[in-house]
N, C-alpha and C positions, 0 to 999 in steps of 0.2 A: 601405869601411873599409880596403881594401887600400891605396889612395892615402894615406890618413891614416897608416897604419902604416909606409909607405915614406917618410914625410915629404915627400910630394908634395902640399903643402897647397893650391896653386892648383887642381889637379885634384880634390882631395878636396872643396873648396868647391863646385865645379861638380857633382860627383857627388851630394853630399848635397842640394843645391838641386834637382837633377833628380828625386830620389826624392820630395821634398816636392811638387814640381809635378806629376809624373806619377802619383803615388799619394797624393792628398790625404787619404785616409781610413786610411792605414797606421798601425798602432800604433807605428811607429818615427818618426813625424813629429817629436815633441818631441826625441828623441835626435838626429835628423838636424839639426834646427835648432841644437841645442847644439853638436854637433860641427862644424857649419859656422862657428859663432862662434869656437870654439876654433881651428879651422884658419885662420880669417881673422887671428886674433891671432898665431899662430905664423908665418904667412906674412909678416905685417908685420914681425915681430921679425927674421926672417931675410932681409929685403929689403935692397937697396942703399939707401944713405942718401936718395937723391933720390926714392924711391918710398914711404918709410916714412910720411910724413904722410898721404898719400892712403889708404894701407892701414890705418893705425890708425883713420881716419875710417870706413872700410868695416867695421872690427871693431865700432864703435859702432852702425852700421846693422844689423849682424847681431844684436847684443844687443837692439836695439829691436824687431826682427822677432820674436825668440824671446819676449820679454816681452809683446808685443802679442797673440800667439796663445796663449801659455801664461803668464798673469800669475803663477800659483802653481806654476811649474815646479819639479820636483824638483831641477833644476840651478841654482836661483836663487843659492845661495851662491857656487858656483864661477863662474857667469856674472857675478855682481856683482864678484867679484875680478878677472876678466878685463877688465870694463868699467873699473874703477878703474885698472888697470895701463895700459890703452890711453889713458885720459884723462891719466894722469901722463906717459906717453911723449909725448903731444901737447904738453903744457906744456913738457917738456924740449926738444922740437923747436923750439918758438917762442922759448924762452929762448936757445938756441944760435944759431939762425939769425936 
């Protein structure tokens, strides 16, 4: 959580994924998956232009992982909003380039 609060999103993604991997039965698994999705989006958003497409695609992968494991996640509304924003950014990227 510290990395996330410090806006070190790449490190936050790794940390949240490690929690899920190392502690698969933790009660925080859903929250960690959601925060890794949110971190992935913010990381993409704050990236240099040449890396944005790849990182928005990674955001979509994080969304799919969250929904695969927790189809009725309590974060569904915000996760869907992040997914839509990432997909929209990808469209903009393809339109511009």
